[in-house]
C-alpha positions as CSV (number, residue, x, y, z in Angstrom):
1,M,-53.5,62.1,53.1
2,S,-54.7,61.8,56.6
3,V,-57.5,59.9,58.2
4,E,-59.4,61.5,61.0
5,K,-60.7,59.1,63.6
6,S,-63.2,59.9,66.2
7,N,-63.9,57.4,69.0
8,V,-62.5,54.5,67.0
9,R,-61.9,51.7,69.5
10,P,-58.4,50.3,69.4
11,T,-58.0,46.5,69.7
12,S,-57.6,47.0,73.5
13,G,-58.2,49.8,75.9
14,P,-60.7,52.6,75.9
15,S,-62.1,54.6,73.0
16,R,-60.1,57.6,71.9
17,E,-59.8,60.1,69.2
18,R,-56.7,60.3,67.0
19,T,-55.4,61.2,63.6
20,V,-53.6,58.6,61.5
21,S,-50.8,59.9,59.3
22,D,-50.4,59.4,55.5
23,S,-50.6,55.9,54.2
24,P,-48.2,54.9,51.4
25,K,-51.0,52.8,49.9
26,S,-53.3,55.8,49.5
27,K,-53.8,57.6,46.2
28,A,-55.2,60.7,47.8
29,Q,-52.3,63.1,48.6
30,N,-54.3,66.2,47.8
31,P,-56.0,68.0,50.7
32,Q,-58.6,69.0,48.1
33,S,-59.6,65.4,47.6
34,P,-63.2,64.8,48.6
35,L,-63.7,64.0,52.2
36,I,-65.8,60.9,53.1
37,L,-67.2,60.5,56.6
38,I,-67.6,56.8,57.6
39,A,-69.7,56.0,60.6
40,E,-69.5,52.3,61.5
41,D,-69.3,50.6,64.9
42,D,-67.5,47.4,63.8
43,P,-63.7,48.3,64.0
44,K,-62.7,45.8,61.3
45,T,-65.4,47.1,58.9
46,L,-64.6,50.7,59.7
47,R,-60.9,50.1,59.0
48,L,-61.6,48.2,55.8
49,V,-64.1,50.7,54.4
50,G,-61.6,53.5,55.3
51,E,-58.8,51.8,53.4
52,V,-61.1,51.2,50.4
53,I,-62.0,54.9,50.4
54,Q,-58.3,56.0,50.7
55,R,-57.2,53.7,47.9
56,G,-59.9,55.2,45.8
57,G,-58.2,58.6,46.1
58,Y,-60.4,60.1,48.8
59,R,-59.8,61.4,52.3
60,A,-61.6,59.5,55.1
61,A,-62.9,60.6,58.5
62,L,-63.8,57.6,60.7
63,A,-66.3,57.5,63.5
64,S,-67.3,54.4,65.5
65,H,-70.8,55.7,66.3
66,G,-73.2,58.5,65.5
67,L,-72.0,60.9,68.3
68,G,-68.4,60.5,66.9
69,A,-69.8,61.4,63.4
70,V,-71.5,64.5,64.9
71,K,-68.2,65.6,66.4
72,L,-66.4,65.2,63.1
73,L,-69.3,67.1,61.3
74,K,-68.6,70.1,63.6
75,R,-65.0,70.2,62.4
76,A,-65.4,69.6,58.7
77,R,-68.2,69.3,56.1
78,P,-67.7,66.0,54.3
79,D,-68.6,65.6,50.6
80,L,-70.3,62.3,51.3
81,I,-71.2,60.1,54.3
82,I,-71.2,56.3,54.5
83,L,-73.4,55.4,57.4
84,D,-74.2,52.2,59.3
85,L,-77.7,52.1,60.8
86,R,-77.1,50.1,63.9
87,M,-74.5,51.7,66.2
88,P,-74.1,52.3,69.9
89,R,-74.5,55.8,71.6
90,M,-76.4,57.2,68.5
91,D,-77.4,55.0,65.6
92,G,-77.9,56.0,62.0
93,F,-81.5,57.0,62.1
94,P,-81.1,59.9,64.6
95,L,-78.0,61.0,62.7
96,L,-80.0,61.1,59.5
97,E,-82.7,63.1,61.2
98,L,-80.1,65.5,62.5
99,L,-78.4,65.9,59.0
100,K,-81.8,66.6,57.5
101,K,-82.6,69.3,60.1
102,Y,-79.7,71.6,59.2
103,E,-79.2,73.4,55.9
104,T,-75.5,73.0,56.0
105,S,-75.7,69.2,56.2
106,S,-79.0,68.4,54.4
107,S,-77.4,68.4,51.0
108,I,-74.6,66.0,51.9
109,P,-75.2,62.7,50.0
110,V,-75.6,59.7,52.4
111,V,-75.0,56.1,51.6
112,V,-76.3,53.7,54.1
113,L,-74.0,50.6,54.4
114,T,-75.6,48.1,56.7
115,G,-76.4,44.5,57.4
116,S,-80.1,45.2,57.6
117,T,-82.3,44.1,54.8
118,D,-85.5,44.9,56.8
119,L,-87.9,46.7,54.4
120,K,-89.0,49.0,57.3
121,D,-85.3,50.2,57.7
122,I,-85.0,50.7,54.0
123,D,-88.2,52.7,53.8
124,R,-87.4,54.8,56.8
125,A,-83.9,55.6,55.5
126,L,-85.2,56.6,52.1
127,R,-87.8,58.8,53.7
128,L,-85.0,60.5,55.6
129,G,-83.3,61.4,52.3
130,I,-80.5,59.0,51.8
131,S,-78.9,58.7,48.4
132,D,-78.5,54.9,48.4
133,Y,-79.0,51.9,50.6
134,L,-76.3,49.2,50.3
135,T,-76.0,46.0,52.3
136,K,-73.0,44.2,53.7
137,P,-71.0,42.5,52.6
138,I,-70.1,44.7,49.6
139,S,-67.3,44.5,47.2
140,P,-64.7,47.4,47.3
141,R,-65.4,48.0,43.6
142,K,-69.1,48.4,44.1
143,L,-68.6,50.7,47.0
144,L,-66.2,52.9,45.1
145,T,-68.4,52.9,42.0
146,K,-71.3,54.2,44.2
147,V,-69.1,56.9,45.8
148,K,-67.8,58.1,42.5
149,E,-71.3,58.2,41.0
150,L,-72.6,60.3,43.9
151,L,-69.7,62.7,43.9
152,R,-70.1,63.7,40.2
């Protein structure tokens, strides 16, 4: 099980891309396990959501902003995307528009996981074709239930 990280900020120093090796806590050892792309600018939330996804038996690709997610999308097609709306360099809305534009990505289920409860954000995200809109904080169980539901 490997976690791909794109532009994930370490606790100190500049942003960098790196791959993290297998985690003994992870259930997903099969390279055929579904790949979940997580785009989230908060390093702690990104790490925690990645761990939840791994413990649920999935592979996780992590990006700290929309441009990092685009970079990962060029390398691999995820089975599902978990997306924050408010991120630096490219936030969630332009990324949703980009995903919708291309046939290869338009069918990927997208779950928005954000702190925003603004009805305008919810409406805009739904119009851009998301599969679900979840707000933070969220329990690991609820997140995994939604992921499993969408991957059926």
